[in-house]
ROKE-728949 format. One record per atom (N, C-alpha, C, O, CB): x, y, z; atom name; residue number from 1. Coordinates in steps of 0.02 Angstrom, whole numbers, plus 50000, padded with zeros to 5 digits. Each point is the difference from the previous one (the first is absolute). Glycine has a CB too. Example, Ala and Ser with C-alpha at 12.3 -4.5 7.8 and 13.67 -1.06 7.14 Angstrom:
# residues 2
{{50660; 49716; 50390}; "N"; 1}
{{49955; 50059; 50000}; "CA"; 1}
{{50045; 50060; 50000}; "C"; 1}
{{50052; 49999; 50033}; "O"; 1}
{{49853; 49942; 50029}; "CB"; 1}
{{50077; 50112; 49902}; "N"; 2}
{{50042; 50059; 50003}; "CA"; 2}
{{49961; 50055; 50037}; "C"; 2}
{{50025; 50055; 50008}; "O"; 2}
{{50034; 49913; 49884}; "CB"; 2}
END
This chain:
# residues 65
{{49387; 49782; 49184}; "N"; 1}
{{50012; 50059; 50040}; "CA"; 1}
{{50031; 49979; 50066}; "C"; 1}
{{49984; 49947; 50027}; "O"; 1}
{{49919; 50114; 49917}; "CB"; 1}
{{50141; 49981; 50081}; "N"; 2}
{{50035; 49987; 50063}; "CA"; 2}
{{49977; 50053; 50051}; "C"; 2}
{{49994; 50059; 49983}; "O"; 2}
{{50106; 49890; 49956}; "CB"; 2}
{{49887; 50029; 50121}; "N"; 3}
{{49982; 50046; 50054}; "CA"; 3}
{{50056; 50002; 50051}; "C"; 3}
{{50017; 49949; 50029}; "O"; 3}
{{49859; 50028; 49953}; "CB"; 3}
{{50152; 50082; 50028}; "N"; 4}
{{50053; 50008; 50050}; "CA"; 4}
{{49974; 50050; 50052}; "C"; 4}
{{49969; 50050; 49983}; "O"; 4}
{{50124; 49925; 49932}; "CB"; 4}
{{49922; 50010; 50148}; "N"; 5}
{{49977; 50042; 50055}; "CA"; 5}
{{50060; 50035; 50033}; "C"; 5}
{{50053; 49969; 50008}; "O"; 5}
{{49848; 49955; 50011}; "CB"; 5}
{{50091; 50139; 50000}; "N"; 6}
{{50055; 50035; 50035}; "CA"; 6}
{{50005; 49977; 50072}; "C"; 6}
{{49949; 49988; 50033}; "O"; 6}
{{50036; 50110; 49892}; "CB"; 6}
{{50076; 49897; 50099}; "N"; 7}
{{50013; 49981; 50070}; "CA"; 7}
{{50064; 50034; 50023}; "C"; 7}
{{50044; 50015; 49960}; "O"; 7}
{{49897; 49874; 50024}; "CB"; 7}
{{50063; 50124; 50081}; "N"; 8}
{{50060; 50031; 50029}; "CA"; 8}
{{50042; 49945; 50033}; "C"; 8}
{{49973; 49958; 50037}; "O"; 8}
{{49966; 50152; 49982}; "CB"; 8}
{{50126; 49892; 49968}; "N"; 9}
{{50045; 49951; 50030}; "CA"; 9}
{{50012; 50018; 50073}; "C"; 9}
{{50020; 50056; 50016}; "O"; 9}
{{50036; 49923; 49872}; "CB"; 9}
{{49930; 49973; 50156}; "N"; 10}
{{50011; 50010; 50072}; "CA"; 10}
{{50068; 49975; 50022}; "C"; 10}
{{50035; 50033; 50038}; "O"; 10}
{{49842; 49957; 49980}; "CB"; 10}
{{50142; 49951; 49957}; "N"; 11}
{{50064; 49970; 50019}; "CA"; 11}
{{50023; 49953; 49945}; "C"; 11}
{{49960; 49973; 49962}; "O"; 11}
{{50011; 50035; 50161}; "CB"; 11}
{{50095; 49983; 49873}; "N"; 12}
{{50029; 49956; 49950}; "CA"; 12}
{{50040; 49946; 50034}; "C"; 12}
{{50041; 50013; 50044}; "O"; 12}
{{49964; 50080; 49872}; "CB"; 12}
{{49982; 49845; 50064}; "N"; 13}
{{50038; 49942; 50024}; "CA"; 13}
{{50055; 49988; 49948}; "C"; 13}
{{49988; 49967; 49950}; "O"; 13}
{{49912; 49981; 50112}; "CB"; 13}
{{50159; 50079; 49951}; "N"; 14}
{{50055; 49997; 49951}; "CA"; 14}
{{50034; 49932; 50002}; "C"; 14}
{{50035; 49984; 50049}; "O"; 14}
{{49982; 50140; 49962}; "CB"; 14}
{{49973; 49838; 49939}; "N"; 15}
{{50034; 49935; 49993}; "CA"; 15}
{{50067; 50011; 49965}; "C"; 15}
{{50013; 50054; 49974}; "O"; 15}
{{49876; 49885; 50020}; "CB"; 15}
{{50153; 50012; 50007}; "N"; 16}
{{50066; 50005; 49968}; "CA"; 16}
{{49993; 50011; 49925}; "C"; 16}
{{50038; 50037; 49970}; "O"; 16}
{{50011; 49890; 50119}; "CB"; 16}
{{49902; 50041; 49880}; "N"; 17}
{{49988; 50005; 49929}; "CA"; 17}
{{49946; 50052; 49986}; "C"; 17}
{{49944; 49992; 50025}; "O"; 17}
{{50091; 49887; 49959}; "CB"; 17}
{{49979; 50174; 49977}; "N"; 18}
{{49950; 50053; 49988}; "CA"; 18}
{{49936; 49974; 49967}; "C"; 18}
{{49947; 50031; 50006}; "O"; 18}
{{50147; 50048; 49983}; "CB"; 18}
{{49909; 49864; 49977}; "N"; 19}
{{49940; 49972; 49968}; "CA"; 19}
{{49951; 49973; 50051}; "C"; 19}
{{49942; 49987; 49983}; "O"; 19}
{{50126; 49986; 49918}; "CB"; 19}
{{49952; 50018; 50161}; "N"; 20}
{{49956; 49973; 50052}; "CA"; 20}
{{49981; 50051; 50052}; "C"; 20}
{{49973; 49982; 50053}; "O"; 20}
{{50080; 49908; 49928}; "CB"; 20}
{{49961; 50175; 50006}; "N"; 21}
{{49980; 50052; 50048}; "CA"; 21}
{{49924; 50004; 50005}; "C"; 21}
{{49964; 50002; 49950}; "O"; 21}
{{50140; 50064; 50024}; "CB"; 21}
{{49872; 49934; 50087}; "N"; 22}
{{49928; 50006; 50014}; "CA"; 22}
{{49988; 50061; 50042}; "C"; 22}
{{50043; 50021; 50039}; "O"; 22}
{{49942; 49853; 49954}; "CB"; 22}
{{49956; 50155; 50000}; "N"; 23}
{{49982; 50059; 50039}; "CA"; 23}
{{49931; 49990; 50030}; "C"; 23}
{{49956; 49968; 49971}; "O"; 23}
{{50114; 50105; 49955}; "CB"; 23}
{{49921; 49956; 50133}; "N"; 24}
{{49934; 50005; 50029}; "CA"; 24}
{{49972; 50067; 49977}; "C"; 24}
{{50031; 50052; 50012}; "O"; 24}
{{49998; 49875; 50091}; "CB"; 24}
{{49913; 50072; 49866}; "N"; 25}
{{49970; 50061; 49974}; "CA"; 25}
{{49931; 50011; 50031}; "C"; 25}
{{49970; 49953; 50027}; "O"; 25}
{{50093; 50034; 49865}; "CB"; 25}
{{49914; 50075; 50104}; "N"; 26}
{{49936; 50019; 50028}; "CA"; 26}
{{49954; 50024; 49945}; "C"; 26}
{{50016; 50049; 49965}; "O"; 26}
{{50038; 49981; 50145}; "CB"; 26}
{{49890; 49935; 49881}; "N"; 27}
{{49948; 50020; 49952}; "CA"; 27}
{{49944; 50036; 50039}; "C"; 27}
{{49944; 49974; 50002}; "O"; 27}
{{50085; 49929; 49920}; "CB"; 27}
{{49985; 50153; 50107}; "N"; 28}
{{49948; 50037; 50036}; "CA"; 28}
{{49972; 49962; 50059}; "C"; 28}
{{49939; 50000; 50011}; "O"; 28}
{{50034; 50056; 49884}; "CB"; 28}
{{50070; 49912; 50143}; "N"; 29}
{{49979; 49963; 50060}; "CA"; 29}
{{50008; 49925; 49994}; "C"; 29}
{{49999; 49965; 50051}; "O"; 29}
{{49922; 50126; 49969}; "CB"; 29}
{{50086; 49883; 49920}; "N"; 30}
{{50010; 49928; 49990}; "CA"; 30}
{{50074; 49990; 49984}; "C"; 30}
{{50027; 50030; 49953}; "O"; 30}
{{49854; 49953; 50005}; "CB"; 30}
{{50152; 49975; 50082}; "N"; 31}
{{50072; 49987; 49990}; "CA"; 31}
{{50010; 49933; 49965}; "C"; 31}
{{49968; 49951; 50015}; "O"; 31}
{{50059; 50117; 50088}; "CB"; 31}
{{50020; 49933; 49849}; "N"; 32}
{{50016; 49939; 49961}; "CA"; 32}
{{50075; 49998; 49988}; "C"; 32}
{{50034; 50051; 50004}; "O"; 32}
{{49852; 49950; 49942}; "CB"; 32}
{{50139; 49939; 50038}; "N"; 33}
{{50069; 49991; 49978}; "CA"; 33}
{{50000; 50000; 49924}; "C"; 33}
{{49959; 49966; 49969}; "O"; 33}
{{50072; 49968; 50136}; "CB"; 33}
{{50015; 50105; 49865}; "N"; 34}
{{50006; 50001; 49927}; "CA"; 34}
{{50073; 49994; 49981}; "C"; 34}
{{50045; 50016; 50039}; "O"; 34}
{{49851; 50055; 49951}; "CB"; 34}
{{50116; 49906; 49950}; "N"; 35}
{{50068; 49994; 49974}; "CA"; 35}
{{50025; 50066; 49972}; "C"; 35}
{{49962; 50037; 49968}; "O"; 35}
{{50016; 49842; 50006}; "CB"; 35}
{{50086; 50135; 50039}; "N"; 36}
{{50032; 50060; 49972}; "CA"; 36}
{{50051; 49981; 49945}; "C"; 36}
{{50046; 50038; 49986}; "O"; 36}
{{49938; 50022; 50124}; "CB"; 36}
{{50008; 49882; 49860}; "N"; 37}
{{50048; 49976; 49950}; "CA"; 37}
{{50008; 50049; 49942}; "C"; 37}
{{50055; 50005; 49972}; "O"; 37}
{{49915; 49879; 50060}; "CB"; 37}
{{49978; 50151; 49949}; "N"; 38}
{{50004; 50048; 49944}; "CA"; 38}
{{50022; 50070; 50022}; "C"; 38}
{{50012; 50043; 49958}; "O"; 38}
{{49898; 49892; 49986}; "CB"; 38}
{{50096; 50075; 50122}; "N"; 39}
{{50017; 50067; 50025}; "CA"; 39}
{{50056; 49998; 50051}; "C"; 39}
{{49988; 50010; 50060}; "O"; 39}
{{49894; 50024; 49921}; "CB"; 39}
{{50179; 49952; 49998}; "N"; 40}
{{50056; 49996; 50048}; "CA"; 40}
{{50013; 50067; 50035}; "C"; 40}
{{50032; 50000; 50053}; "O"; 40}
{{50018; 49911; 49876}; "CB"; 40}
{{49927; 50145; 50043}; "N"; 41}
{{50013; 50065; 50029}; "CA"; 41}
{{49947; 50021; 50051}; "C"; 41}
{{50008; 50051; 50033}; "O"; 41}
{{50047; 49980; 49861}; "CB"; 41}
{{49892; 49930; 50115}; "N"; 42}
{{49946; 50018; 50046}; "CA"; 42}
{{50024; 50001; 50072}; "C"; 42}
{{50041; 49960; 50021}; "O"; 42}
{{49877; 49989; 49900}; "CB"; 42}
{{50055; 50099; 50117}; "N"; 43}
{{50018; 50011; 50070}; "CA"; 43}
{{49937; 50006; 50042}; "C"; 43}
{{49947; 50016; 49973}; "O"; 43}
{{50161; 50040; 49993}; "CB"; 43}
{{49897; 49933; 50100}; "N"; 44}
{{49942; 50012; 50043}; "CA"; 44}
{{49975; 50071; 49993}; "C"; 44}
{{50040; 50047; 49998}; "O"; 44}
{{50003; 49867; 50083}; "CB"; 44}
{{49892; 50094; 49917}; "N"; 45}
{{49969; 50066; 49990}; "CA"; 45}
{{49981; 50014; 49928}; "C"; 45}
{{49959; 50044; 49987}; "O"; 45}
{{50107; 49996; 50109}; "CB"; 45}
{{49963; 49923; 49857}; "N"; 46}
{{49983; 50009; 49929}; "CA"; 46}
{{49930; 49973; 49986}; "C"; 46}
{{49977; 49954; 50034}; "O"; 46}
{{50145; 50037; 49935}; "CB"; 46}
{{49846; 50037; 49981}; "N"; 47}
{{49937; 49975; 49974}; "CA"; 47}
{{50014; 49958; 49939}; "C"; 47}
{{50041; 50019; 49957}; "O"; 47}
{{49895; 50081; 50088}; "CB"; 47}
{{50031; 49843; 49949}; "N"; 48}
{{50009; 49955; 49943}; "CA"; 48}
{{49932; 49978; 49973}; "C"; 48}
{{49950; 50001; 50036}; "O"; 48}
{{50161; 49959; 50012}; "CB"; 48}
{{49888; 50021; 49889}; "N"; 49}
{{49941; 49968; 49970}; "CA"; 49}
{{50010; 49925; 50005}; "C"; 49}
{{50051; 49974; 49978}; "O"; 49}
{{49928; 50125; 49943}; "CB"; 49}
{{49972; 49866; 50107}; "N"; 50}
{{50005; 49929; 50012}; "CA"; 50}
{{49948; 49962; 49958}; "C"; 50}
{{49941; 50018; 50000}; "O"; 50}
{{50103; 50004; 50117}; "CB"; 50}
{{49978; 49926; 49849}; "N"; 51}
{{49956; 49957; 49962}; "CA"; 51}
{{50017; 49927; 50018}; "C"; 51}
{{50057; 49979; 49989}; "O"; 51}
{{49932; 50106; 49916}; "CB"; 51}
{{49964; 49878; 50120}; "N"; 52}
{{50007; 49929; 50017}; "CA"; 52}
{{50062; 49987; 50043}; "C"; 52}
{{50037; 49953; 49987}; "O"; 52}
{{49904; 50019; 49906}; "CB"; 52}
{{50070; 50070; 50157}; "N"; 53}
{{50055; 49988; 50047}; "CA"; 53}
{{50068; 50023; 49976}; "C"; 53}
{{50050; 49985; 50032}; "O"; 53}
{{49886; 49921; 50007}; "CB"; 53}
{{50067; 50131; 49905}; "N"; 54}
{{50063; 50024; 49973}; "CA"; 54}
{{49997; 50076; 49992}; "C"; 54}
{{49956; 50026; 49966}; "O"; 54}
{{50063; 49864; 49974}; "CB"; 54}
{{50028; 50145; 50092}; "N"; 55}
{{50004; 50072; 49992}; "CA"; 55}
{{50030; 50014; 49930}; "C"; 55}
{{50056; 49980; 49986}; "O"; 55}
{{49957; 50040; 50141}; "CB"; 55}
{{49948; 50015; 49831}; "N"; 56}
{{50020; 50010; 49931}; "CA"; 56}
{{50037; 50066; 49987}; "C"; 56}
{{50045; 50002; 49959}; "O"; 56}
{{49858; 49929; 50010}; "CB"; 56}
{{50077; 50122; 50066}; "N"; 57}
{{50033; 50064; 49989}; "CA"; 57}
{{49991; 50046; 50060}; "C"; 57}
{{49955; 49992; 50041}; "O"; 57}
{{50025; 49996; 49836}; "CB"; 57}
{{50066; 50059; 50128}; "N"; 58}
{{49995; 50052; 50052}; "CA"; 58}
{{49953; 50055; 49974}; "C"; 58}
{{49998; 50014; 49940}; "O"; 58}
{{50120; 49960; 50103}; "CB"; 58}
{{49845; 50055; 50003}; "N"; 59}
{{49957; 50058; 49982}; "CA"; 59}
{{50013; 50055; 50050}; "C"; 59}
{{50019; 49988; 50057}; "O"; 59}
{{49892; 49937; 49892}; "CB"; 59}
{{50077; 50136; 50029}; "N"; 60}
{{50005; 50057; 50045}; "CA"; 60}
{{49939; 50002; 50044}; "C"; 60}
{{49946; 49980; 49979}; "O"; 60}
{{50122; 50084; 49937}; "CB"; 60}
{{49940; 49958; 50146}; "N"; 61}
{{49945; 49999; 50048}; "CA"; 61}
{{49940; 50040; 49974}; "C"; 61}
{{49943; 49980; 50011}; "O"; 61}
{{50139; 50009; 50081}; "CB"; 61}
{{49930; 50067; 49873}; "N"; 62}
{{49944; 50040; 49974}; "CA"; 62}
{{49965; 49966; 49941}; "C"; 62}
{{49942; 50015; 49987}; "O"; 62}
{{50117; 50088; 50051}; "CB"; 62}
{{49974; 49851; 49926}; "N"; 63}
{{49969; 49961; 49947}; "CA"; 63}
{{49952; 49949; 50028}; "C"; 63}
{{49952; 49980; 49967}; "O"; 63}
{{50148; 50037; 49961}; "CB"; 63}
{{49912; 49960; 50133}; "N"; 64}
{{49962; 49946; 50031}; "CA"; 64}
{{49928; 50021; 50013}; "C"; 64}
{{49956; 49958; 49999}; "O"; 64}
{{50149; 49999; 50053}; "CB"; 64}
{{49883; 50105; 49960}; "N"; 65}
{{49932; 50023; 50019}; "CA"; 65}
{{49956; 50010; 49940}; "C"; 65}
{{49942; 50020; 50007}; "O"; 65}
{{50106; 50034; 50092}; "CB"; 65}
END
Protein backbone atom coordinates (compact mmCIF):
# COMPACT_ATOMS: atom_id res chain seq x y z
CA UNK A 1 0.00 0.00 0.00
CA UNK A 2 1.16 3.53 -0.79
CA UNK A 3 0.39 6.54 1.38
CA UNK A 4 0.27 9.91 -0.36
CA UNK A 5 -0.38 13.17 1.48
CA UNK A 6 -1.94 16.32 -0.01
CA UNK A 7 0.17 19.46 -0.05
CA UNK A 8 -0.10 22.94 -1.58
CA UNK A 9 2.72 24.20 -3.79
CA UNK A 10 4.17 27.43 -2.40
CA UNK A 11 7.03 28.01 -4.84
CA UNK A 12 8.80 26.25 -7.69
CA UNK A 13 12.55 26.22 -8.27
CA UNK A 14 12.55 25.95 -12.06
CA UNK A 15 15.70 24.24 -13.27
CA UNK A 16 16.69 24.10 -16.93
CA UNK A 17 15.75 20.41 -17.08
CA UNK A 18 12.05 19.70 -16.22
CA UNK A 19 13.07 16.39 -14.62
CA UNK A 20 14.86 18.33 -11.87
CA UNK A 21 12.07 20.81 -11.00
CA UNK A 22 11.61 21.06 -7.25
CA UNK A 23 8.84 22.72 -5.28
CA UNK A 24 8.44 23.95 -1.74
CA UNK A 25 5.12 22.58 -0.50
CA UNK A 26 3.05 23.07 2.63
CA UNK A 27 1.61 20.10 4.52
CA UNK A 28 -0.63 22.11 6.84
CA UNK A 29 2.20 24.10 8.40
CA UNK A 30 5.13 21.79 7.63
CA UNK A 31 7.19 22.86 4.60
CA UNK A 32 9.21 20.40 2.52
CA UNK A 33 10.98 20.23 -0.84
CA UNK A 34 9.48 17.72 -3.29
CA UNK A 35 10.20 16.72 -6.87
CA UNK A 36 7.83 17.75 -9.67
CA UNK A 37 9.38 15.36 -12.22
CA UNK A 38 6.00 13.63 -12.78
CA UNK A 39 4.05 16.90 -12.95
CA UNK A 40 5.57 19.34 -15.47
CA UNK A 41 2.25 21.25 -15.56
CA UNK A 42 2.17 21.98 -11.79
CA UNK A 43 2.10 25.64 -10.74
CA UNK A 44 2.31 27.52 -7.43
CA UNK A 45 -1.03 27.31 -5.62
CA UNK A 46 -1.84 23.83 -6.99
CA UNK A 47 -2.57 20.94 -4.64
CA UNK A 48 -0.59 17.75 -5.21
CA UNK A 49 -0.42 14.27 -3.70
CA UNK A 50 3.09 13.59 -2.41
CA UNK A 51 4.65 10.19 -1.73
CA UNK A 52 8.27 9.87 -0.50
CA UNK A 53 9.25 13.34 -1.76
CA UNK A 54 7.66 12.97 -5.21
CA UNK A 55 4.50 14.80 -6.27
CA UNK A 56 2.46 12.10 -8.03
CA UNK A 57 -0.71 13.87 -9.17
CA UNK A 58 -2.65 17.11 -9.09
CA UNK A 59 -5.83 17.20 -7.00
CA UNK A 60 -8.66 19.67 -6.83
CA UNK A 61 -8.72 21.76 -3.66
CA UNK A 62 -12.16 20.42 -2.69
CA UNK A 63 -10.90 16.80 -3.06
CA UNK A 64 -8.14 17.53 -0.54
CA UNK A 65 -10.52 17.94 2.40
